[in-house]
N, C-alpha and C positions, 0 to 999 in steps of 0.2 A: 576209694581211694587205696594207693598202695604206698607203704611205708617201708623203709629199711631203717633197721637198728644195727649200729655198730657200737663198740665198748671196749675201753681200756687199751687204747693203742700205746700208752706209755712212751711216747716219743722222747728219744735220748738222743743228745749230740753225740755221746761218747758210744752209743750202739746204734749205728746207721740201719741196721736190719730192722729196726722197728719202725722207723718211718717207711722203709720199703715195704713191709707188711701192710701199711695203711695205704700205701699207694696201690699195692695189689688189691685190697679189699675195695678201693674206688674202681679200679679197671673192672672188678667183677660185677659192682652195680651198674656200671655203664654198658656192661656186655648183656645185660638182661633184655630179653625181648620186649619187656614193658619195664622201663627205667622207673624208679621210685617217683612218686610226687613230692616225698620229703625225705630226709635223713635225719635220724636222731642218733646223737652220739652222748652215751650215758657214763661219761666221767673219766678220770684218769686220762686225760687228753696228753698229759706229758708226764715224765718221770720225775722232775725236780721243780717244775714251774718256772724254769728260767726263761726269759724273753726269746733266746734263740730256739729254744726247743717248740715255743709257740708260733714262731716263723716257720720252723720245718713242718709243724702240723698244719698251719694253713696252706703252705705250699702243696703239701700232699692231697688236701681237699679241693685246690684249685680247679680241677677238672670238672668238678660237679657242677651242674647248671641250675640244679633244684635248690630249694632252700634246705640249710642245714641248721639244725637247732641243737643247741649243746648245754649241758648242765655240768658244774664242777664236780670232780671226785677228791679224794682225800690227797692224792699227789698233785692237784692242781692248786694254782693261785688265782683266789676269786678276782683279785683286781686286774690281772691280766686277761682273764677271760671277759670280764665286763669291757674293758677298753677295746677288745678285739670282736666280740660277739654282743653287741647291745641287744637288750631285750627287744623281741620284735612287737610288742603291744604291751598290754597292762601288765605291770610288773610291780615287785616289792622292792622299795628304794633300798640300796645297800646289798643287795642279793642278787643272784642270777636265777631268779624265780618269777616265771612269765606265763602269760596265757597267750596261745596261737588261735586266733579265730577265723582263720582264712579257709579252712576245710569243712567238708561234712563232719568230721569227727573233731571235736574240741581237744586241743592239745594243752596240758597244764606241765612246765617243767619245774620240777621241786629241786632247791639248793640244800643238799645234806651236808656241804661242806663244814668242817669243824677245824679251824686254823690249828696247826700242830698237832693234831691227832689222826691215827688211822682210822678210828670209827667215825661215824656220822651223827649227825645231830638235827633234828627238827624242833626248833625252839618255839614257845608259845606264839611270838610274832608271826613266824612262818605258817604255823598251823592255823592260826586266827586268818591271816590271809587267805588261805587257801579255803577255809569254811565259808569265807565271805565269797570269793570268786565262784566256788560251786553253787551256792545258793543263788548267783545272778542268772544261772542258765539252768534249771532243773530239768529241762526237757531235752538238753542237748547231750548226745551220748560224748563221753569225755574219757581221754585215755592221759593217765599220769606218766610221767617218766622223771627218774632219778637216778643217782648212783648207788648208795647204799639199799639193799633190798630192805623191806620192812619185814623180815620174816628170818628165823633161826634157820641154819643150814645144818645143823647136826655135827659140825666140826668146830671143836672147841677153839682152836686158833683163829678161825674165820669169825666165830660168834663173838669174840673178845674184842673185834674191830667191826661190829655190826653197828646198827642204827639204834641211837638212843630218841626215845619219842615215838616208838613204833606203836605202843598200845594207844598213845594219844591220837596218832594218825588214824589207826584202825576206827575209833570212835569218830573222827570226822568223815572218814569214807561211808561209814556205816550209815551216817544221815543223808547220804546222797546216792541214791541207786542209780544214778546215769553213769557213774565211773564203771566202764566196761572192763578196764585192764590197769595193771600198775606194772611198768617196765623199770627194770633197774640194770646195773652191772656188777662190778666190785669183785665178785667172786670168781670171775675167769671159767664159769662152766654153765651150762644150761640147767636151771632149777625152775621148777614150777610148784607153787604152793597156794593153797587158800588163804585169802585174806579178806576180812570183813565179807561182803556179799559177792566179792569178785575174785580175781586170780592175779598173782605176782608171778612175772616170767623174768628170770635173768638172762643177759645176753653174754655168750662167752666173749674172750678177748680177740681181737684182731691179730695180735701176736701171739699171746700164750693162752691156750685153752687147755684145760686139764680134766681129769677123771681123777677123783681122789681114792685112796684106798680105805674103803668103809669098814675095814677090820682095824684100823687105826685111827679111831676119832678123837683121841687125844693129842695126836701129832697132825701134822700136814704132809703126808706122803702122797704124791701124785704120779700120774702117768701123762706125759704132753700127747695131746691130740692135735690134728688138723685145726686150723683156724676157722671159725664159724662165725656167721652173722643170724640176726632174725629178720625174716620179713612178714610183714603184717598187712593184711587185706581186709578192708572195711567196705560193706554195703548194707543198705537198711534190711535186706532180706536175710542174710547170712550172719550179720553181726561182724565181729572182729575174729578172723582166722589168722592164726600165726604158724611160720613155717620156720624150721631151722635149715640154713643153707651153708653148704661147704664153699669157702671161698676160692679154692682150687678145684673148680668143678669140671666134670667131663663133658664132651660135647652133647648137644640136644639131639634127642632121638625120638621121632613120632611113633609111639605105641599104639594110638588109636586116632584115626583121621577124622572122627566126628561120625563115620558111617559103620567101621568095622576095624577090627584089632589087626595091627601089622602081623604078616607072614605068620 
């Protein structure tokens, strides 16, 4: 199975370059020699949650022929996303939190949206639902995807808008060893951290990806970098392998033809 992850496009009708960046990300995915089986979008689909922004968001995704699975971020409106991206399978009523059973790797989208807050939240109802759903298929390798990462970043400003309930989520995941990865967005940079018995990875933004100044962790001083996506490849032999891909990539070059190295 081959999965692409995009995050934080922040589509904004007042800033058309953001939808343009998402269209370029879609074109990149469609240009891959093997196109993804599915695309995950880990939140902050729009900047303000306005209906017109969601229309632009959907229009940018329209060329994709594979399933697209979305979870809400702090900039989103849950009701707008629920109306446009109905959960594809078993779900938690009132939340965009659901299971996708169609693939060798079981996918579970978690809804960390907390209305009116920049921070995220996993309330007892959402955590209990996850615990119950994981218990239904203990032998199936499972990937969780969400907006707010369940880990600290080391940057005070970002950690103040982090996830509430992450210790409780860690306890749930610890009980279910079939969870092979937790994917998130929110922080606009690639970050990898240990979590329970597994690993958290964050996807950079399709529009704004940055490198923070680690000498100034009480502030948020950044250097903008090229937009990135994450690509995840799953098979039973290798497990889940994840790669960072630049969305403005260079031409393909054959370095080894299967028999020998080129020139």
